[in-house]
Each structure stands twice: as C-alpha cells, then as structure tokens.
N, C-alpha and C positions, 0 to 999 in steps of 0.2 A: 589585527596585530596592533599593539600599542606602540606609539612613537615616543620612546622614552630615552632619557639620558642617564638614568640610573635604575637600579632594580633592587627592591627590598626583598630579602630572603630571610628564612629562619631555619634553625636546626634544633632538634630535640631528641634525646633519648627518652622515650615515653614510658619505658618499663611496662608496656601493655597499653596499646592505643585504643582498644575496644571501648573502654568506658570513658575515654577522654576526648574522643574525636569531635563531638559537638562543641565542647569547651574550646578545643583548639581552632576549629573553624571560626568561632567568635573572636579568638585572639588574632587570627590572620586578618579578619575584617577590621578589627579595631586598630591594628598596627599597619594596615595597608600592605600586607605581605603578599607578594606575587608568586613565590615558589617556596615550599617548605620541604625539608629533608628529615625524615623520621627514622630512627633506629629502635630496635627492640619493640617492634609492633606487637609481637606475640600472636599474630594471626596465624591460622592455618587455612588450608585450601577450602574448607567448608564454611568459613566465616564470611558473611555478607556485610560489608560496610555500608552505612546509609549514604545515599547520594546527596549531593549538594548542588544547587543551581549555579553557584558561582565558581566552583572548583572541580577539578578532575583529580581523582585519587588513583595512583598507580602503586601496585604492591609486588614485592618479591618475598613470598612466604618461605619460611624454613621448612624443608621437606625431608632432610637427611638425618633427622634426629628425633628421638621420642620426647625430647625436652622442647616445650613450646617456646621458651625464651629465645628470641631472635627475630629475624625478619626485618626488612627495610621497606620504606615507602617514599614516594614523592607526591606532593600535592601542588598542582599548578592552577593558577587562575585561568579561567577559560578564554580570556582575550589575549593570552600569550601564545604567539606562534611557535610551535615546538613539535618535536617528534621523538619517539622512543629510539634509543640506541640499542644495538645488539648487547645482550647480557655478557659481560666480560667473563672469560674462563678462569676466574680466580679460584684458588684452592681452599683458602681459609677465610678471606674477607668476603662478607656478604655485600653485594653491590650491584646496582644497575644505574643507567643514566638516561638523560634526555639531552637533546641539543636545542638551543633556543636561537631563533633567527633574529638578528638585530636589524635596525632600519636601513643600515648600509649594505645589507645582504650577507654580512659575515655571521659567524656562529660562535656561541659559547657552549662548551660541553660541561654539563653538571652531572656529578655522580653522588648518590647517597651511599655512605660507607659505614659498615659496622664490623669491627674485629671482635668476635665473641670474647667476653671476659673470662669464660671458662675454657678457652682454648689451651691445649696442652703445651708444655714447654717444647716438646719435639716438633709439634705442628708449626708453632711460631718460628722456631729455628729453621725449619725446612722450607716453609712456604711464604712467610710474611714478606721477605725482601722481594721475591719474585712477583708477588701480587702487587705490591706498590709500584714496581717497575712497569708492569703491564698497564696499570691505570695511568701512569704518568708518561708513557711512551707515545706522545703525540705532539704535533706542532700546533694543533688547534688550541685556542684559549680554553683552559680547563679549570674546574674547581672540584676537588674531592671533599665532601662535607659530611661529617658525622662523628661518631664515637670511635676513636682509634684504640682505646684502652692502652695507650702508649704513654708511659710516664718518663719525663726527663727534665732535669733542672733547666735546660735551655729554654723550655717553654713553661717555666714557672712552677714546675712540680717540686715538691720537697725532696723527692728521691727518684730514682730511675728503675724501670723494670726491663725485662729482656726485649719486649717489643719496642720500648722507647729507645734502648741502645741501638737496636737494629735500624730504626727509623733515623736516629741521629747520624749514624755512620753513613747511611745511604744519602741523607740530605747533604752531608759534607762533600759528596762526590757527584752530586746531581745539580741540575739547574732549577729545581723547584723551591718555592718558599713555603714556610709554615706560618699561617696567620692564626693567632689565638686571641681570645678575649683578655681583658686586663684583670680578670678575677677568676678564681677557681669555679669550675662548672659542675663538679660532682660533690654532693654533700651526703655521705653515707648516713643511714639511720643508726648504724652501730657506732656508738660514741668512742669505741676503741680504734676506729679507723679514721684516718686523716682525710680531710677534703683534698681534692686534687683537680687537675685540669686535663680532662680526657677528650673534650669535644672541641674540635678545631677544624681548620681548612688547610688543604694542600693545594697550591696553585702555581702555575708558571708565570704569573704576574703580568700577563698581557692586558688584563683589565684589573683595575685597582679596587681595593676595599677601603672605603673611607670611614666607616663607623661600625662599631660592634657594641652591643649592649646585652647584659644578662638580665633575665626575668625569673623570679622564683616560680616554681610550678608544683603540680601535684605529684610529680616524679621526684626522685632524688638527684635528678639532673636539672640544671637551669635550662630554660628556653633561651637561645641566643639569636639575636637578630643582627644582620649585616646589611650594609648598603654597598652594592657593587656599581662602580662607575662604568657605564657602557659606552661613554664617549672615549674613543681611542686616543684623543689628544691629552687625556688626563695623565700626568706624569708623577704626581705626588705619591709617595709611598707611606703607608701607615707605619708608625714607629714600632708596632707590635709584629710586623713581618720580620721573619728571621732571615738574614742574608746567608748566602752560600759562601763560607769562608775560603773555599777552594779558589775563588776568583779574586781574593784579596791580593793587593800588592804588598807583600810582607817586607820587602827590602825598603820600600818607601816608608812603611810603618816604623821599621827599626830606626831609620834615619831620623824621623820626626821625634820619636821617643828619646833617642840619644841627645838630640838638640835641646829638648825640653829639660832633660836631666842636667846637662851642662849649664844651661841657663839658671836652673834652680840652685845648683851648687854654687855658682858665682854669686847669686843674690844672697845666699846664706853666709858666704865669706864676708861680704861687705856689710851685712846687717847684724851679724852676731857680735855681742859685746866681748871685749878683750878680757883676759883673766883679771887684769887690774880693775876694769870696770865692774866685773862681777864681785870682786872683793869689797 
C-alpha cells in the first residue's frame, strides 16, 4: 500500500479500448496515473486484454445488446490497496466500482460510469434518476467518474438534453457536487455537431479535487486527469465544483444584492452630471 497524500486519476471514453490499451498504459506511466476509469471499451466476454506488470485491469463488458459499443473498465496500479465493490443494480447506467483504502484506514469508493449515448428517451426518463440516486446513496466518500452523456449549461455545455436536465434537477435537491474540466471534452468528428462537455465527476466532496487537465487522444473524447487530495484536512474547493443551490441562504443573498443596488444608485446620483452641465 502506498502512503500518499494525493492520488492521480484519469478518465477516458476510449470509443474502443482494444487497439489503444498499450498506448494508454504508456500514458498512465508517463503521467503517474494510479487509477484510470474507461468507458466505451467495446470489449465482449471473449476478448482477452493483454496483461501489464504494473497495472490490474477490471472490466464490465456489455452483454445485453447485440451492439458492441459500451462497457466500462477500471485500471489500478498494483501497489494501491483496493478491492472490488458489488456491481450496482443500475438499469441504464453501466457501472462498477472499487474501494481504495487510505493510510488512516478510511476508504474512498470509486465508480466508473457510462450512460449509453444511444439510450432511448423513455429509458432515460424512467431509469436515469433512480440510477444516479443508487450510486450516490452512501455516506462513504465517493467519486462517480465517466461519460454521463448529460448536457447542461450549468457545466459549460451550449445546450441541455433530457439526461442533463434530469441530472441538474436531481443535483439541486441532493448533496453531491459536479466537478468538470475547464474545457469541452467531446470533439465530434462530424463538423455539423458541436463540441460538448460529457465527461465529468460526481462526488460528495469529502475528498477534494485540486487539479484537472485535458489531453487530446485517439478517441473523439479527451483524456482527463485529476488530482484527488486524500488528506482529509484539505478544505479548499475547486472553482469548477458546482454547489448545491438548495443549501444557499437566499434571504441573505437578497439582502446583500439590495444593499449593493442601493449603494450603486446613490453613487450614480452623486456622480451623474446635471442637465446644465450636460448642456
């Protein structure tokens, strides 16, 4: 077990991991990544991934569809003390997780997450909210990491979709945070489609994220790296974490805004030129 105060992680929608796995192992080593979360692996049960002496690869392959697109994976450096968690009983989200033991004996729960981009309107409407609630219904420190295919202006998308509106409404009435990179993560090869931000993290904020960086990749999604502070004394919050507005003191906010407006109005009265001066 490594005695660490921070953890370097990465996430990537690989759009087919089979031909990119060696390239990604090299990236992990180059960037000192300890855990990586992969979506759209496109593996099936018959595929054998090459072993690596430095990392352990865990997979959850899609088995319920004739379409190979899908599947999720977690890659863990071998010196990280961890164990697999039971696969959650989600209906539409593809996900599984590990828990990592910290040096003080506490744990962080990590889940790799993928909401299929081709999910039907009815499935999203029926299952998405419940799936997110299942994954976030814990008092343990948790991180849901992956491609949520959820667009909303609150996390810098140009427009919103159904999944994004559901996640936004759920976020406003829950105690989780959404942490996203500072730049769009999805760059469609179709020039008629806009870039967007689909890859991010949902967390309860018990451990903070201090840095996030985008790296171009062979997929149409960037590889995103993050640094998670495992020292529980860390209190600083990244400016890209989205607060839960349900907990805001709106009466205090209204009072402050009113005071600022009165002050601004008073300043304008004393600084604006009279009609005579304007003439």
